[in-house]
CHARMM-style PDB file with segment names, atoms N, HN, CA, C and O in Angstrom:
ATOM      1  N   MET     1       0.853  -1.203   0.000  1.00  0.00      PROA
ATOM      2  CA  MET     1       0.000   0.000   0.000  1.00  0.00      PROA
ATOM      3  C   MET     1       0.888   1.252   0.000  1.00  0.00      PROA
ATOM      4  O   MET     1       1.879   1.309   0.727  1.00  0.00      PROA
ATOM      5  N   PRO     2       0.539   2.233  -0.799  1.00  0.00      PROA
ATOM      6  CA  PRO     2       1.314   3.480  -0.862  1.00  0.00      PROA
ATOM      7  C   PRO     2       1.117   4.314   0.401  1.00  0.00      PROA
ATOM      8  O   PRO     2       0.183   4.098   1.173  1.00  0.00      PROA
ATOM      9  N   ASP     3       2.011   5.260   0.587  1.00  0.00      PROA
ATOM     10  HN  ASP     3       2.770   5.436  -0.040  1.00  0.00      PROA
ATOM     11  CA  ASP     3       1.908   6.116   1.786  1.00  0.00      PROA
ATOM     12  C   ASP     3       0.739   7.079   1.632  1.00  0.00      PROA
ATOM     13  O   ASP     3       0.860   8.133   1.007  1.00  0.00      PROA
ATOM     14  N   ARG     4      -0.372   6.703   2.201  1.00  0.00      PROA
ATOM     15  HN  ARG     4      -0.470   5.847   2.708  1.00  0.00      PROA
ATOM     16  CA  ARG     4      -1.551   7.568   2.068  1.00  0.00      PROA
ATOM     17  C   ARG     4      -1.351   8.849   2.883  1.00  0.00      PROA
ATOM     18  O   ARG     4      -1.794   9.926   2.484  1.00  0.00      PROA
ATOM     19  N   GLN     5      -0.685   8.717   4.016  1.00  0.00      PROA
ATOM     20  HN  GLN     5      -0.325   7.842   4.340  1.00  0.00      PROA
ATOM     21  CA  GLN     5      -0.449   9.906   4.853  1.00  0.00      PROA
ATOM     22  C   GLN     5       0.370  10.927   4.086  1.00  0.00      PROA
ATOM     23  O   GLN     5       0.078  12.123   4.120  1.00  0.00      PROA
ATOM     24  N   ALA     6       1.399  10.449   3.393  1.00  0.00      PROA
ATOM     25  HN  ALA     6       1.637   9.478   3.366  1.00  0.00      PROA
ATOM     26  CA  ALA     6       2.261  11.363   2.630  1.00  0.00      PROA
ATOM     27  C   ALA     6       1.444  12.046   1.538  1.00  0.00      PROA
ATOM     28  O   ALA     6       1.537  13.259   1.351  1.00  0.00      PROA
ATOM     29  N   MET     7       0.646  11.264   0.820  1.00  0.00      PROA
ATOM     30  HN  MET     7       0.571  10.278   0.972  1.00  0.00      PROA
ATOM     31  CA  MET     7      -0.168  11.825  -0.262  1.00  0.00      PROA
ATOM     32  C   MET     7      -1.135  12.859   0.307  1.00  0.00      PROA
ATOM     33  O   MET     7      -1.282  13.953  -0.239  1.00  0.00      PROA
ATOM     34  N   ASP     8      -1.795  12.501   1.412  1.00  0.00      PROA
ATOM     35  HN  ASP     8      -1.676  11.613   1.856  1.00  0.00      PROA
ATOM     36  CA  ASP     8      -2.734  13.432   2.035  1.00  0.00      PROA
ATOM     37  C   ASP     8      -2.014  14.708   2.452  1.00  0.00      PROA
ATOM     38  O   ASP     8      -2.527  15.811   2.266  1.00  0.00      PROA
ATOM     39  N   ALA     9      -0.818  14.545   3.020  1.00  0.00      PROA
ATOM     40  HN  ALA     9      -0.402  13.649   3.171  1.00  0.00      PROA
ATOM     41  CA  ALA     9      -0.049  15.707   3.474  1.00  0.00      PROA
ATOM     42  C   ALA     9       0.272  16.615   2.291  1.00  0.00      PROA
ATOM     43  O   ALA     9       0.093  17.831   2.369  1.00  0.00      PROA
ATOM     44  N   ILE    10       0.746  16.022   1.197  1.00  0.00      PROA
ATOM     45  HN  ILE    10       0.891  15.034   1.134  1.00  0.00      PROA
ATOM     46  CA  ILE    10       1.090  16.825   0.011  1.00  0.00      PROA
ATOM     47  C   ILE    10      -0.160  17.535  -0.509  1.00  0.00      PROA
ATOM     48  O   ILE    10      -0.137  18.735  -0.780  1.00  0.00      PROA
ATOM     49  N   CYS    11      -1.242  16.782  -0.642  1.00  0.00      PROA
ATOM     50  HN  CYS    11      -1.261  15.807  -0.421  1.00  0.00      PROA
ATOM     51  CA  CYS    11      -2.493  17.372  -1.143  1.00  0.00      PROA
ATOM     52  C   CYS    11      -2.933  18.505  -0.220  1.00  0.00      PROA
ATOM     53  O   CYS    11      -3.336  19.574  -0.681  1.00  0.00      PROA
ATOM     54  N   PHE    12      -2.851  18.257   1.103  1.00  0.00      PROA
ATOM     55  HN  PHE    12      -2.524  17.389   1.477  1.00  0.00      PROA
ATOM     56  CA  PHE    12      -3.251  19.276   2.077  1.00  0.00      PROA
ATOM     57  C   PHE    12      -2.421  20.540   1.898  1.00  0.00      PROA
ATOM     58  O   PHE    12      -2.953  21.650   1.871  1.00  0.00      PROA
ATOM     59  N   VAL    13      -1.100  20.355   1.776  1.00  0.00      PROA
ATOM     60  HN  VAL    13      -0.668  19.453   1.798  1.00  0.00      PROA
ATOM     61  CA  VAL    13      -0.205  21.506   1.613  1.00  0.00      PROA
ATOM     62  C   VAL    13      -0.540  22.258   0.328  1.00  0.00      PROA
ATOM     63  O   VAL    13      -0.639  23.485   0.322  1.00  0.00      PROA
ATOM     64  N   LEU    14      -0.713  21.510  -0.757  1.00  0.00      PROA
ATOM     65  HN  LEU    14      -0.633  20.513  -0.752  1.00  0.00      PROA
ATOM     66  CA  LEU    14      -1.015  22.142  -2.046  1.00  0.00      PROA
ATOM     67  C   LEU    14      -2.347  22.884  -1.950  1.00  0.00      PROA
ATOM     68  O   LEU    14      -2.464  24.033  -2.376  1.00  0.00      PROA
ATOM     69  N   CYS    15      -3.343  22.211  -1.387  1.00  0.00      PROA
ATOM     70  HN  CYS    15      -3.247  21.277  -1.042  1.00  0.00      PROA
ATOM     71  CA  CYS    15      -4.665  22.839  -1.269  1.00  0.00      PROA
ATOM     72  C   CYS    15      -4.576  24.112  -0.433  1.00  0.00      PROA
ATOM     73  O   CYS    15      -5.090  25.158  -0.827  1.00  0.00      PROA
ATOM     74  N   THR    16      -3.919  24.016   0.726  1.00  0.00      PROA
ATOM     75  HN  THR    16      -3.501  23.166   1.046  1.00  0.00      PROA
ATOM     76  CA  THR    16      -3.795  25.186   1.596  1.00  0.00      PROA
ATOM     77  C   THR    16      -3.039  26.293   0.874  1.00  0.00      PROA
ATOM     78  O   THR    16      -3.389  27.467   0.987  1.00  0.00      PROA
ATOM     79  N   GLY    17      -1.997  25.913   0.126  1.00  0.00      PROA
ATOM     80  HN  GLY    17      -1.713  24.958   0.034  1.00  0.00      PROA
ATOM     81  CA  GLY    17      -1.221  26.913  -0.614  1.00  0.00      PROA
ATOM     82  C   GLY    17      -2.121  27.648  -1.595  1.00  0.00      PROA
ATOM     83  O   GLY    17      -2.082  28.874  -1.696  1.00  0.00      PROA
ATOM     84  N   CYS    18      -2.937  26.878  -2.322  1.00  0.00      PROA
ATOM     85  HN  CYS    18      -2.969  25.882  -2.240  1.00  0.00      PROA
ATOM     86  CA  CYS    18      -3.846  27.504  -3.292  1.00  0.00      PROA
ATOM     87  C   CYS    18      -4.805  28.432  -2.546  1.00  0.00      PROA
ATOM     88  O   CYS    18      -5.066  29.551  -2.986  1.00  0.00      PROA
ATOM     89  N   GLN    19      -5.324  27.957  -1.417  1.00  0.00      PROA
ATOM     90  HN  GLN    19      -5.112  27.047  -1.059  1.00  0.00      PROA
ATOM     91  CA  GLN    19      -6.259  28.762  -0.628  1.00  0.00      PROA
ATOM     92  C   GLN    19      -5.584  30.069  -0.212  1.00  0.00      PROA
ATOM     93  O   GLN    19      -6.162  31.148  -0.334  1.00  0.00      PROA
ATOM     94  N   TRP    20      -4.337  29.948   0.287  1.00  0.00      PROA
ATOM     95  HN  TRP    20      -3.867  29.071   0.386  1.00  0.00      PROA
ATOM     96  CA  TRP    20      -3.611  31.134   0.743  1.00  0.00      PROA
ATOM     97  C   TRP    20      -3.477  32.138  -0.385  1.00  0.00      PROA
ATOM     98  O   TRP    20      -3.692  33.334  -0.189  1.00  0.00      PROA
ATOM     99  N   GLN    21      -3.119  31.653  -1.572  1.00  0.00      PROA
ATOM    100  HN  GLN    21      -2.944  30.681  -1.731  1.00  0.00      PROA
ATOM    101  CA  GLN    21      -2.919  32.561  -2.704  1.00  0.00      PROA
ATOM    102  C   GLN    21      -4.262  33.095  -3.193  1.00  0.00      PROA
ATOM    103  O   GLN    21      -4.401  34.289  -3.460  1.00  0.00      PROA
ATOM    104  N   ALA    22      -5.242  32.213  -3.309  1.00  0.00      PROA
ATOM    105  HN  ALA    22      -5.129  31.243  -3.093  1.00  0.00      PROA
ATOM    106  CA  ALA    22      -6.552  32.614  -3.817  1.00  0.00      PROA
ATOM    107  C   ALA    22      -7.204  33.611  -2.856  1.00  0.00      PROA
ATOM    108  O   ALA    22      -7.517  34.739  -3.236  1.00  0.00      PROA
ATOM    109  N   ARG    23      -7.403  33.185  -1.621  1.00  0.00      PROA
ATOM    110  HN  ARG    23      -7.148  32.268  -1.313  1.00  0.00      PROA
ATOM    111  CA  ARG    23      -8.043  34.056  -0.624  1.00  0.00      PROA
ATOM    112  C   ARG    23      -7.268  33.988   0.679  1.00  0.00      PROA
ATOM    113  O   ARG    23      -7.540  33.141   1.530  1.00  0.00      PROA
ATOM    114  N   SER    24      -6.303  34.881   0.833  1.00  0.00      PROA
ATOM    115  HN  SER    24      -6.082  35.569   0.142  1.00  0.00      PROA
ATOM    116  CA  SER    24      -5.450  34.872   2.028  1.00  0.00      PROA
ATOM    117  C   SER    24      -6.200  35.447   3.225  1.00  0.00      PROA
ATOM    118  O   SER    24      -5.634  35.584   4.309  1.00  0.00      PROA
ATOM    119  N   ARG    25      -7.474  35.782   3.028  1.00  0.00      PROA
ATOM    120  HN  ARG    25      -7.934  35.670   2.147  1.00  0.00      PROA
ATOM    121  CA  ARG    25      -8.249  36.362   4.133  1.00  0.00      PROA
ATOM    122  C   ARG    25      -8.544  35.303   5.188  1.00  0.00      PROA
ATOM    123  O   ARG    25      -8.251  35.499   6.368  1.00  0.00      PROA
ATOM    124  N   SER    26      -9.124  34.179   4.765  1.00  0.00      PROA
ATOM    125  HN  SER    26      -9.362  34.019   3.807  1.00  0.00      PROA
ATOM    126  CA  SER    26      -9.458  33.126   5.732  1.00  0.00      PROA
ATOM    127  C   SER    26      -9.101  31.757   5.173  1.00  0.00      PROA
ATOM    128  O   SER    26      -9.974  31.030   4.699  1.00  0.00      PROA
ATOM    129  N   PRO    27      -7.809  31.400   5.229  1.00  0.00      PROA
ATOM    130  CA  PRO    27      -7.365  30.096   4.736  1.00  0.00      PROA
ATOM    131  C   PRO    27      -7.869  28.954   5.611  1.00  0.00      PROA
ATOM    132  O   PRO    27      -7.877  27.801   5.181  1.00  0.00      PROA
ATOM    133  N   MET    28      -8.290  29.267   6.835  1.00  0.00      PROA
ATOM    134  HN  MET    28      -8.284  30.205   7.184  1.00  0.00      PROA
ATOM    135  CA  MET    28      -8.765  28.230   7.743  1.00  0.00      PROA
ATOM    136  C   MET    28     -10.201  27.834   7.410  1.00  0.00      PROA
ATOM    137  O   MET    28     -10.753  26.921   8.024  1.00  0.00      PROA
ATOM    138  N   HSD    29     -10.806  28.517   6.439  1.00  0.00      PROA
ATOM    139  HN  HSD    29     -10.358  29.258   5.940  1.00  0.00      PROA
ATOM    140  CA  HSD    29     -12.205  28.257   6.097  1.00  0.00      PROA
ATOM    141  C   HSD    29     -12.408  26.821   5.640  1.00  0.00      PROA
ATOM    142  O   HSD    29     -13.452  26.221   5.896  1.00  0.00      PROA
ATOM    143  N   TYR    30     -11.392  26.266   4.952  1.00  0.00      PROA
ATOM    144  HN  TYR    30     -10.544  26.753   4.744  1.00  0.00      PROA
ATOM    145  CA  TYR    30     -11.530  24.906   4.426  1.00  0.00      PROA
ATOM    146  C   TYR    30     -10.962  23.856   5.372  1.00  0.00      PROA
ATOM    147  O   TYR    30     -11.016  22.663   5.076  1.00  0.00      PROA
ATOM    148  N   LEU    31     -10.413  24.294   6.520  1.00  0.00      PROA
ATOM    149  HN  LEU    31     -10.370  25.263   6.760  1.00  0.00      PROA
ATOM    150  CA  LEU    31      -9.819  23.323   7.444  1.00  0.00      PROA
ATOM    151  C   LEU    31     -10.917  22.676   8.288  1.00  0.00      PROA
ATOM    152  OT1 LEU    31     -10.628  21.827   9.132  1.00  0.00      PROA
TER     153      LEU     31
END
């Protein structure tokens, strides 16, 4: 089985990064 935690972590970081750039007002909105 692949490292699901690693994949989730990368996806989370990428998603949060996009959120930060898109709307840096409330990045915690999607958390």
